[in-house]
C-alpha positions as CSV (number, residue, x, y, z in Angstrom):
1,X,-12.6,-9.0,-0.3
2,X,-14.1,-12.4,-0.1
3,X,-13.1,-15.8,1.2
4,X,-12.8,-18.5,-1.4
5,X,-12.9,-22.2,-0.3
6,X,-10.5,-24.4,-2.3
7,X,-12.1,-27.8,-1.7
8,X,-9.1,-29.9,-0.6
9,X,-6.8,-26.9,-0.1
10,X,-6.9,-24.1,2.5
11,X,-9.2,-21.1,1.8
12,X,-7.7,-18.0,0.3
13,X,-8.5,-14.3,0.7
14,X,-9.8,-13.1,-2.7
15,X,-9.5,-9.4,-3.4
16,X,-11.3,-9.7,-6.8
17,X,-13.3,-6.6,-7.5
18,X,-12.1,-4.8,-4.3
19,X,-11.2,-1.2,-3.9
20,X,-8.0,-2.1,-2.0
21,X,-5.8,0.3,-3.9
22,X,-7.9,3.4,-3.5
23,X,-9.4,2.7,-0.1
24,X,-6.4,1.4,1.8
25,X,-3.4,3.1,0.1
26,X,-4.6,6.2,-1.8
27,X,-7.2,7.4,0.7
28,X,-6.0,5.6,3.8
29,X,-3.1,7.8,4.9
30,X,-0.5,5.1,4.3
31,X,2.5,7.1,3.0
32,X,4.5,6.3,6.1
33,X,3.9,2.6,5.8
34,X,4.6,2.6,2.1
35,X,7.9,4.4,2.5
36,X,9.0,2.3,5.6
37,X,8.4,-0.9,3.7
38,X,10.3,0.4,0.6
39,X,13.2,1.4,2.8
40,X,13.4,-2.0,4.4
41,X,13.1,-3.7,1.0
42,X,16.1,-1.7,-0.3
43,X,18.2,-2.9,2.6
44,X,17.2,-6.5,2.4
45,X,16.7,-7.4,-1.2
46,X,19.5,-7.9,-3.7
47,X,19.3,-4.9,-6.0
48,X,20.0,-6.8,-9.2
49,X,19.2,-10.2,-10.5
50,X,17.6,-12.3,-13.3
51,X,14.1,-13.3,-12.2
52,X,12.1,-11.9,-9.3
53,X,8.7,-13.1,-8.0
54,X,6.4,-10.7,-6.1
55,X,4.0,-12.9,-4.1
56,X,0.7,-11.2,-3.7
57,X,1.8,-8.3,-5.8
58,X,-1.7,-6.8,-6.0
59,X,-1.8,-3.6,-8.1
60,X,2.0,-3.5,-8.4
61,X,2.7,-1.1,-5.6
62,X,6.3,-2.1,-5.1
63,X,7.1,-2.9,-8.8
64,X,9.3,0.2,-9.3
65,X,11.7,-1.2,-6.6
66,X,12.6,-4.0,-9.0
67,X,14.4,-1.9,-11.6
68,X,17.5,-4.1,-11.4
69,X,15.8,-7.3,-12.5
70,X,15.6,-8.6,-16.0
71,X,12.2,-10.3,-15.5
72,X,9.6,-9.6,-12.8
73,X,6.6,-11.9,-12.2
74,X,3.7,-10.2,-10.4
75,X,1.7,-13.0,-8.8
76,X,-1.7,-12.6,-7.2
77,X,-5.0,-14.4,-6.8
78,X,-7.0,-11.4,-7.9
79,X,-7.2,-10.7,-11.6
80,X,-8.7,-7.3,-10.9
81,X,-5.6,-6.2,-9.0
82,X,-3.3,-7.6,-11.7
83,X,-5.2,-5.6,-14.4
84,X,-4.7,-2.5,-12.2
85,X,-1.0,-3.3,-12.1
86,X,-0.8,-3.8,-15.8
87,X,-2.6,-0.4,-16.3
88,X,-0.1,1.3,-14.0
89,X,3.1,-0.3,-15.4
90,X,2.2,-0.1,-19.1
91,X,3.9,-2.3,-21.7
92,X,7.2,-2.9,-20.0
93,X,8.2,-6.3,-21.3
94,X,10.0,-7.1,-18.1
95,X,6.7,-7.6,-16.2
96,X,4.7,-10.8,-16.4
97,X,1.3,-11.0,-14.7
98,X,0.2,-14.4,-13.3
99,X,-3.0,-15.1,-11.5
100,X,-3.1,-18.2,-9.3
101,X,-3.3,-19.9,-5.9
102,X,-0.1,-19.8,-3.8
103,X,-0.8,-23.3,-2.5
104,X,-0.4,-24.6,-6.1
105,X,2.0,-22.2,-7.8
106,X,2.2,-22.6,-11.6
107,X,6.0,-22.4,-11.8
108,X,8.7,-24.9,-12.5
109,X,11.3,-25.8,-9.8
110,X,14.3,-23.5,-9.1
111,X,13.0,-20.6,-11.2
112,X,13.4,-17.5,-9.1
113,X,16.6,-16.0,-7.7
114,X,14.7,-13.5,-5.6
115,X,11.2,-13.7,-4.0
116,X,9.4,-10.9,-2.2
117,X,6.4,-11.2,0.0
118,X,5.1,-8.0,1.7
119,X,1.7,-7.6,3.4
120,X,0.3,-10.9,2.2
121,X,1.3,-13.9,4.4
122,X,-1.1,-12.7,7.1
123,X,-3.8,-14.2,4.9
124,X,-2.1,-17.6,4.8
125,X,-4.1,-20.2,6.7
126,X,-1.4,-22.9,6.0
127,X,2.0,-21.3,6.2
128,X,3.9,-24.7,6.0
129,X,2.1,-25.5,2.7
130,X,3.0,-22.1,1.3
131,X,6.6,-22.5,2.4
132,X,6.9,-25.9,0.6
133,X,5.8,-24.2,-2.6
134,X,8.3,-21.3,-2.2
135,X,11.3,-23.5,-1.5
136,X,10.4,-25.6,-4.5
137,X,10.5,-22.6,-6.9
138,X,13.4,-20.8,-5.4
139,X,16.8,-21.1,-7.0
140,X,19.6,-22.5,-4.8
141,X,21.3,-19.7,-2.9
142,X,18.4,-17.4,-3.8
143,X,16.8,-14.7,-1.6
144,X,13.4,-14.6,0.0
145,X,12.3,-11.3,1.6
146,X,9.3,-11.8,3.9
147,X,7.3,-9.3,5.8
148,X,4.8,-10.6,8.4
149,X,2.7,-9.1,11.2
150,X,4.3,-9.7,14.6
151,X,1.8,-10.8,17.3
152,X,4.4,-9.8,20.0
153,X,3.8,-6.0,19.5
154,X,3.4,-3.3,22.2
155,X,-0.3,-2.9,21.7
156,X,-1.0,-6.6,22.0
157,X,1.2,-6.9,25.1
158,X,-0.5,-4.0,26.8
159,X,-4.0,-5.3,26.0
160,X,-3.1,-8.7,27.3
161,X,-1.6,-7.2,30.5
162,X,-4.8,-5.2,31.1
163,X,-7.0,-8.2,30.4
164,X,-8.5,-6.7,27.3
165,X,-7.6,-9.6,25.0
166,X,-7.8,-13.3,25.6
167,X,-4.9,-14.5,23.5
168,X,-1.3,-14.2,24.6
169,X,1.2,-12.3,22.5
170,X,3.9,-14.6,23.9
171,X,2.4,-17.9,22.8
172,X,4.2,-19.2,19.7
173,X,1.1,-20.2,17.6
174,X,-0.4,-17.8,15.1
175,X,-3.5,-15.9,16.2
176,X,-6.4,-15.4,13.8
177,X,-7.9,-12.1,15.0
178,X,-10.3,-11.8,12.0
179,X,-11.1,-14.6,9.6
180,X,-8.1,-15.2,7.4
181,X,-6.1,-12.5,9.1
182,X,-3.2,-13.8,11.2
183,X,-0.5,-12.4,13.4
184,X,2.6,-14.5,13.9
185,X,5.2,-14.9,16.7
186,X,8.7,-14.4,15.2
187,X,10.0,-17.6,16.8
188,X,7.2,-19.6,15.1
189,X,7.8,-18.0,11.7
190,X,11.5,-18.6,11.9
191,X,10.8,-22.2,12.6
192,X,8.6,-22.5,9.5
193,X,11.3,-21.1,7.4
194,X,13.9,-23.4,8.9
195,X,11.7,-26.4,8.4
196,X,11.8,-26.2,4.6
197,X,15.5,-25.1,4.5
198,X,15.4,-21.4,4.3
199,X,18.2,-19.8,6.3
200,X,17.3,-16.5,7.9
201,X,19.7,-13.6,7.3
202,X,19.2,-10.0,8.2
203,X,16.0,-9.2,10.2
204,X,14.5,-5.8,10.5
205,X,11.4,-4.4,12.3
206,X,9.5,-1.8,10.5
207,X,6.5,0.6,10.8
208,X,7.0,1.4,14.5
209,X,5.2,4.7,14.3
210,X,1.8,3.8,12.9
211,X,-0.2,6.0,15.3
212,X,-2.5,8.3,13.3
213,X,-1.6,11.4,15.4
214,X,2.1,10.8,14.8
215,X,1.6,10.5,11.0
216,X,-0.3,13.7,11.0
217,X,2.2,15.7,13.1
218,X,5.5,14.3,12.0
219,X,6.8,14.5,8.4
220,X,6.8,11.1,6.7
221,X,10.5,11.1,5.8
222,X,11.4,11.9,9.4
223,X,9.3,9.0,10.7
224,X,10.9,6.6,8.2
225,X,14.4,7.9,9.1
226,X,13.7,7.1,12.7
227,X,12.2,3.7,11.7
228,X,15.4,2.8,10.0
229,X,17.7,3.4,13.0
């Protein structure tokens, strides 16, 4: 993974040539996180529709969740990951693979009736600019399912209480804990959505049990069942 400067635009996180699929998902012990996110997506996303956009689709991990859509656009900055997605998904004509920069999306206005963004907005250095692109390409009364990393989490609150981290999990502004890796306060993110006209609907919290020892000792389906309560 590298950082790519974009001249007059914010930098982007470039996964070109990375081993993200194998290192993080296949060898990283992420079955619980994968299933928890799928479970949440099934609750939040309309199950049928015309055109869906997966923003930061990567290698197409979630593509099988989109069976009810006539056309699915897998959008990512990394051509390497999109080639992996195409290899996984085969010749299904429903899938369209588009490489591009999310600050300059190559789509006409009002195109997508559903947009999904999971595990990618934490790389967004300029969330308002991204939101302006998304609201432009969304159809009126469409759906946008967004997952983001919550800075107001138990670990961060305990570390702050014990004086082991300098930034406050209660402050609204995003925190960049590693270059181009951000955690967000829910109130701040909701304000960014509202600023461009998105109206929040159902809100879920997911992946509560990410401790390695729990994932080793407790069956994945039991953890995700508890996660969904």
